[in-house]
C-alpha positions as CSV (number, residue, x, y, z in Angstrom):
1,M,174.1,216.7,100.8
2,L,173.5,218.8,97.7
3,P,170.4,220.9,97.7
4,I,168.9,218.9,94.8
5,Y,168.1,216.0,97.1
6,D,166.5,218.3,99.6
7,Q,164.3,219.6,96.8
8,K,163.5,216.1,95.6
9,S,162.4,215.1,99.1
10,R,160.2,218.2,99.4
11,I,158.6,217.4,96.0
12,K,157.9,213.8,97.0
13,L,156.3,215.1,100.2
14,F,154.1,217.6,98.2
15,V,153.1,214.8,95.8
16,L,152.3,212.4,98.6
17,A,150.3,215.1,100.4
18,G,148.4,216.0,97.2
19,A,147.6,212.3,96.6
20,L,146.4,211.9,100.2
21,L,144.2,215.0,99.9
22,I,142.7,213.7,96.6
23,A,142.0,210.3,98.2
24,A,140.5,211.9,101.3
25,A,138.3,214.2,99.2
26,T,137.1,211.2,97.0
27,V,136.2,209.1,100.1
28,I,134.4,212.0,101.8
29,Y,132.4,213.0,98.7
30,T,131.5,209.4,97.9
31,S,130.4,208.9,101.6
32,V,128.1,211.9,101.3
33,L,126.6,210.5,98.1
34,V,126.2,207.1,99.7
35,Q,124.5,208.6,102.8
36,R,122.0,210.6,100.6
37,L,121.2,207.6,98.4
38,S,120.8,205.4,101.5
39,E,118.3,207.9,103.0
40,R,116.5,208.1,99.7
41,E,116.1,204.3,99.6
42,Q,114.9,204.2,103.2
43,K,112.2,206.7,102.4
44,Q,111.3,204.7,99.3
45,I,110.9,201.5,101.4
46,A,108.9,203.4,104.0
47,L,106.6,204.6,101.2
48,Y,106.5,201.1,99.8
49,A,105.4,199.8,103.2
50,K,102.6,202.4,103.4
51,A,101.5,201.4,99.9
52,Q,101.3,197.7,100.9
53,R,99.3,198.6,104.0
54,F,96.9,200.6,101.9
55,I,96.4,197.9,99.3
56,I,95.9,195.2,102.0
57,S,93.4,197.3,103.9
58,I,91.0,198.2,101.0
59,E,88.2,195.9,99.9
60,E,87.7,196.9,96.3
61,V,90.1,197.7,93.5
62,D,89.6,201.3,92.2
63,A,91.6,203.9,90.4
64,N,93.5,204.8,93.6
65,T,94.6,201.2,94.1
66,T,95.8,201.0,90.6
67,F,97.8,204.2,91.0
68,V,99.4,203.1,94.2
69,F,100.3,199.7,92.7
70,D,101.8,201.1,89.5
71,E,103.5,204.3,90.8
72,I,104.8,203.0,94.1
73,I,105.0,199.3,94.4
74,N,106.0,198.5,90.8
75,A,108.2,201.6,90.6
76,N,110.7,199.9,92.9
77,T,113.0,198.1,90.4
78,T,116.3,198.3,92.3
79,I,115.8,197.6,96.0
80,P,115.7,193.9,96.9
81,I,112.7,193.2,99.2
82,I,111.3,190.1,101.0
83,F,107.7,190.4,102.4
84,T,106.8,188.0,105.2
85,D,103.9,187.5,107.7
86,G,104.2,187.6,111.4
87,E,105.4,184.0,111.6
88,G,108.2,184.5,109.1
89,N,106.5,182.8,106.2
90,I,107.6,184.4,102.9
91,L,104.7,186.1,101.1
92,D,106.4,187.8,98.3
93,T,109.8,189.0,96.9
94,K,111.0,191.7,94.7
95,N,114.2,192.4,92.8
96,L,115.9,189.3,93.9
97,P,117.6,187.0,91.4
98,L,116.0,183.7,92.3
99,P,117.6,180.6,90.8
100,N,115.2,179.4,88.1
101,K,116.2,175.7,88.1
102,A,116.6,175.3,91.8
103,T,114.2,173.2,93.9
104,K,111.6,174.8,96.1
105,Q,113.7,173.9,99.2
106,A,116.8,175.5,97.6
107,K,114.9,178.7,96.8
108,E,113.6,178.7,100.4
109,E,117.1,178.4,101.8
110,F,118.3,181.1,99.4
111,L,115.6,183.5,100.6
112,R,116.4,182.7,104.3
113,R,120.0,183.6,103.7
114,E,118.9,186.8,102.0
115,I,116.7,187.7,105.0
116,A,119.7,187.2,107.3
117,V,121.8,189.6,105.1
118,M,118.9,192.1,105.1
119,K,118.6,192.0,108.9
120,S,122.3,192.8,109.2
121,Q,121.9,195.9,107.0
122,H,118.5,197.4,108.1
123,P,115.8,196.6,110.7
124,P,112.6,195.2,109.1
125,I,109.7,197.5,108.6
126,V,106.6,196.5,110.4
127,V,103.3,196.6,108.5
128,K,100.4,196.6,111.0
129,L,97.2,195.0,109.8
130,S,93.8,194.7,111.2
131,A,93.0,192.3,114.1
132,G,96.6,192.9,115.4
133,L,98.3,191.0,112.7
134,L,101.8,192.0,111.6
135,N,103.7,191.7,108.4
136,Y,107.4,192.5,107.8
137,I,109.3,194.0,105.0
138,Y,113.0,193.1,104.8
139,Y,115.2,194.9,102.4
140,K,118.9,195.6,101.7
141,D,120.9,198.1,99.8
142,S,120.4,198.2,96.0
143,Q,123.2,197.1,93.7
144,L,123.9,200.7,92.8
145,L,124.3,201.7,96.5
146,T,126.6,198.7,97.1
147,Q,128.7,199.5,94.1
148,L,128.9,203.2,95.3
149,R,130.1,202.1,98.7
150,T,133.0,200.1,97.2
151,Y,133.8,202.6,94.5
152,P,136.3,204.6,96.6
153,L,138.2,201.5,97.5
154,V,138.3,200.4,93.8
155,Q,139.3,203.9,92.8
156,L,142.1,204.0,95.4
157,A,143.3,200.6,94.3
158,V,143.4,201.6,90.7
159,I,145.2,204.9,91.5
160,G,147.6,203.0,93.8
161,C,148.4,200.5,91.0
162,L,148.9,203.3,88.5
163,G,151.1,205.1,91.0
164,V,153.3,202.0,91.5
165,M,153.5,201.4,87.8
166,A,154.4,205.1,87.3
167,Y,157.0,204.9,90.1
168,F,158.8,201.9,88.6
169,A,158.6,203.3,85.1
170,F,160.0,206.6,86.3
171,S,162.7,204.9,88.4
172,Y,163.7,202.7,85.5
173,S,163.9,205.7,83.2
174,R,165.8,207.7,85.7
175,R,168.3,204.9,86.3
176,A,168.7,204.5,82.5
177,E,169.4,208.2,82.2
178,Q,171.8,208.1,85.1
179,N,173.6,205.2,83.5
180,R,173.9,207.1,80.2
181,V,175.3,210.1,82.1
182,W,177.8,207.9,84.0
183,V,178.9,206.2,80.8
184,G,179.2,209.4,78.9
185,L,181.2,211.1,81.6
186,A,183.5,208.1,82.0
187,K,184.2,207.7,78.3
188,E,184.8,211.4,77.9
189,T,187.2,211.5,80.9
190,A,189.1,208.5,79.5
191,H,189.4,210.3,76.2
192,Q,190.5,213.5,77.7
193,L,193.2,211.7,79.8
194,G,194.5,209.9,76.7
195,T,196.4,212.8,75.2
196,P,198.3,214.2,78.2
197,L,199.0,210.6,79.4
198,S,200.6,209.8,76.1
199,S,202.8,212.9,76.4
200,L,203.7,212.0,80.0
201,M,204.7,208.5,79.0
202,A,206.9,209.9,76.3
203,W,208.6,212.4,78.7
204,H,209.1,209.6,81.3
205,T,210.7,207.4,78.6
206,Y,213.0,210.3,77.6
207,L,214.0,211.1,81.2
208,K,214.6,207.4,82.0
209,E,216.9,207.0,79.0
210,S,218.7,210.4,79.6
211,E,222.1,210.0,81.2
212,R,221.5,213.2,83.2
213,F,218.2,212.1,84.8
214,Q,218.0,208.3,84.6
215,H,219.3,207.8,88.1
216,E,217.1,210.5,89.7
217,P,214.5,209.2,92.2
218,I,211.9,211.6,90.8
219,V,212.0,209.7,87.5
220,E,211.0,206.5,89.2
221,E,208.2,208.3,91.1
222,L,207.0,209.9,87.9
223,G,206.9,206.4,86.4
224,K,204.6,205.2,89.2
225,D,202.3,208.1,88.7
226,V,202.2,207.5,85.0
227,R,201.3,203.9,85.6
228,R,198.6,205.0,88.0
229,L,197.2,207.4,85.4
230,E,197.1,204.4,83.0
231,I,195.1,202.4,85.6
232,I,192.7,205.4,86.1
233,T,192.2,205.7,82.4
234,E,191.5,202.0,82.2
235,R,188.9,202.3,85.0
236,F,187.0,205.0,83.2
237,S,187.2,203.1,79.9
238,N,185.6,200.1,81.6
239,I,182.6,202.1,82.7
240,G,179.7,201.4,80.3
241,S,181.3,198.3,78.9
242,V,181.2,194.8,80.3
243,P,184.4,194.4,82.4
244,V,186.3,191.2,82.3
245,L,186.0,189.4,85.7
246,K,188.7,186.9,86.6
247,D,189.5,184.7,89.6
248,E,192.0,186.9,91.5
249,N,193.6,186.4,94.9
250,I,191.3,188.7,96.9
251,L,193.8,189.1,99.8
252,Q,196.6,190.1,97.4
253,A,194.3,192.4,95.4
254,T,193.3,194.1,98.7
255,K,196.9,194.6,99.8
256,N,197.9,196.0,96.4
257,A,195.0,198.5,96.5
258,I,196.0,199.7,100.0
259,A,199.7,199.8,99.3
260,Y,199.3,202.6,96.7
261,L,196.8,204.5,98.8
262,Q,198.8,204.2,102.0
263,S,201.7,206.1,100.7
264,R,199.4,209.0,99.6
265,V,197.4,209.7,102.7
266,S,198.3,211.1,106.1
267,K,200.9,209.1,108.0
268,K,198.5,209.3,111.0
269,V,196.1,206.9,109.3
270,L,196.9,203.3,110.1
271,F,195.8,200.5,107.8
272,E,195.3,196.9,108.9
273,I,194.3,194.0,106.8
274,K,192.8,190.9,108.4
275,T,191.5,187.7,106.9
276,D,189.5,184.6,108.1
277,L,190.0,183.0,104.7
278,P,192.9,180.9,103.3
279,T,195.5,183.3,101.9
280,D,195.0,182.0,98.3
281,T,191.2,182.5,98.3
282,P,190.1,183.7,94.8
283,A,187.2,186.1,94.0
284,R,185.6,187.1,90.7
285,I,186.7,190.7,90.2
286,N,188.1,193.2,87.8
287,V,191.2,194.4,89.5
288,P,191.3,198.1,88.3
289,L,187.6,198.5,89.2
290,F,188.0,196.7,92.5
291,D,191.0,199.0,93.4
292,W,188.8,202.0,92.6
293,V,186.1,200.8,95.0
294,I,188.7,200.3,97.8
295,E,190.2,203.7,97.1
296,N,186.9,205.5,97.2
297,I,185.7,203.9,100.4
298,C,189.0,204.4,102.1
299,K,189.3,208.0,101.0
300,N,185.9,208.7,102.5
301,A,187.0,207.0,105.7
302,V,190.2,209.2,105.8
303,D,188.0,212.3,105.4
304,A,185.6,211.1,108.1
305,M,188.6,210.7,110.5
306,D,190.0,214.1,109.6
307,G,193.2,212.4,108.5
308,K,193.8,210.6,111.8
309,G,192.6,207.1,112.9
310,N,192.5,203.4,112.0
311,I,191.1,201.7,108.9
312,T,190.6,197.9,109.2
313,L,189.9,195.7,106.2
314,H,188.6,192.3,107.2
315,L,188.0,189.4,104.7
316,R,185.5,186.7,105.7
317,R,182.6,184.6,104.7
318,P,179.4,186.6,105.1
319,T,177.1,183.5,105.4
320,K,177.3,179.8,105.2
321,N,177.4,180.2,101.4
322,K,180.9,179.4,100.5
323,N,180.5,181.1,97.1
324,L,180.4,184.5,98.7
325,I,183.2,186.7,100.1
326,A,182.8,189.7,102.3
327,L,185.2,192.6,102.8
328,D,184.4,194.8,105.8
329,I,186.1,198.2,105.8
330,T,185.9,199.8,109.2
331,D,187.0,203.3,110.2
332,T,187.2,205.2,113.4
333,G,185.6,208.3,112.0
334,K,182.6,210.5,112.7
335,G,180.0,207.9,111.9
336,I,176.8,208.3,109.8
337,P,173.5,209.4,111.4
338,K,170.7,206.8,110.9
339,S,168.7,209.3,108.9
340,K,171.6,209.6,106.4
341,I,172.5,205.9,105.9
342,E,170.0,205.4,103.1
343,T,171.3,208.4,101.2
344,V,175.1,208.0,101.4
345,F,175.2,206.2,98.0
346,L,173.2,208.8,96.2
347,P,175.1,210.8,93.6
348,G,175.7,214.2,95.0
349,F,175.6,213.2,98.7
350,T,178.6,214.7,100.5
351,T,179.3,216.3,103.9
352,K,182.4,218.1,102.6
353,K,182.4,221.7,101.5
354,R,184.2,220.7,98.4
355,G,183.5,217.5,96.4
356,W,181.0,216.1,94.0
357,G,179.8,213.3,96.2
358,L,180.3,210.6,93.5
359,G,182.8,208.3,95.2
360,L,180.4,206.0,97.1
361,A,177.8,206.2,94.3
362,L,180.4,205.0,91.8
363,A,181.7,202.3,94.1
364,K,178.2,200.9,94.6
365,R,177.6,200.8,90.8
366,I,180.9,199.1,90.2
367,I,180.2,196.4,92.8
368,E,176.5,195.8,92.1
369,N,176.3,196.5,88.3
370,Y,179.6,195.1,87.2
371,H,180.4,192.5,89.8
372,E,176.9,191.4,90.7
373,G,177.7,191.9,94.4
374,K,176.5,194.1,97.2
375,L,177.8,197.3,98.8
376,Y,176.1,198.6,101.9
377,V,176.6,200.2,105.3
378,R,176.8,197.2,107.7
379,W,177.3,199.3,110.9
380,S,177.7,203.0,111.9
381,E,177.5,204.9,115.1
382,V,178.0,208.7,115.4
383,G,181.3,209.4,117.1
384,K,182.6,205.9,116.8
385,G,182.9,204.9,113.1
386,T,181.4,203.1,110.2
387,T,181.7,199.7,108.5
388,F,181.1,199.3,104.8
389,R,180.6,195.7,103.6
390,V,181.5,194.6,100.0
391,V,180.1,191.2,99.1
392,L,181.7,189.5,96.1
393,K,181.3,186.2,94.3
394,G,184.0,183.6,95.1
395,E,185.0,180.6,93.0
């Protein structure tokens, strides 16, 4: 694989590690703030309990009583409190949103539910009175403390959503840019091939009509190569434009693609074509582009086998859906490690010392973008071989 993909993987890991560090720092810092605020509220409630005990114990209202009432009891405007006697009768409440239009019984039930919630958060504070009487102060976290507890989760959710949106936006932009590169490269290649191809066609016509060379076998072979160059030019011309798909005999199209390739690879590579379909089964394909896919996959297979082995092409129905056709291309090559299966279709992926690593990437684009099909690794085992599956639309 080209170094650029290793670098991208490292960048992704660094970005992920940075995001995790930021998330961890946010959660830890917020937890510290929550703990400090919780301790502060507990101290405030303890002071509130002392103030209540003081007010209950005095017999006459004086300046000290007024100070305690105003500065301590009334100062609490955030912490919800329920004040009960020893038998559980509710004596007073503070900072609770009681329903105004509710009946007395409904308010009582509401306060009982609040007491249950308060018990689950904090143990009640006991206010000892004279003659052994006890009152209880129930309380729960203030709204600010509750919001602060949930703030890291909300923040992480927002960051996660933004991250997902950014990822999809970046992926879409990257795919669009890659498509523009593919199209530009293909169109320029077709343009560059045009001039020498025209010259070769003229020379072939001249040689075929010449009495001296018209019976030479090389002229016929030159004609085959010229026609092949025409097909290649047509392939590149089709990239970036909407290709014309027709119902073609998929078995015959596969045989034709292999026939040209078979005469141009090692004689030690044996091709076999099998079919579980009727011999006249059609598929919606563009023949020049379909040939290109077969050629790229089979050339990779030949390289994986070091020019010696078997390549089997098997046509079948991939599922019970009769509208789909699968072509499995199996080689007896080196196989693909599981860690590399997801990357074999990336532009630039190659295990060869020479090569651009564009064959499989181009094949996948042709099948999925232009034929609305699928191309994926169906099976691979190191040392045994690989099966690529092409899924196409049938009739």
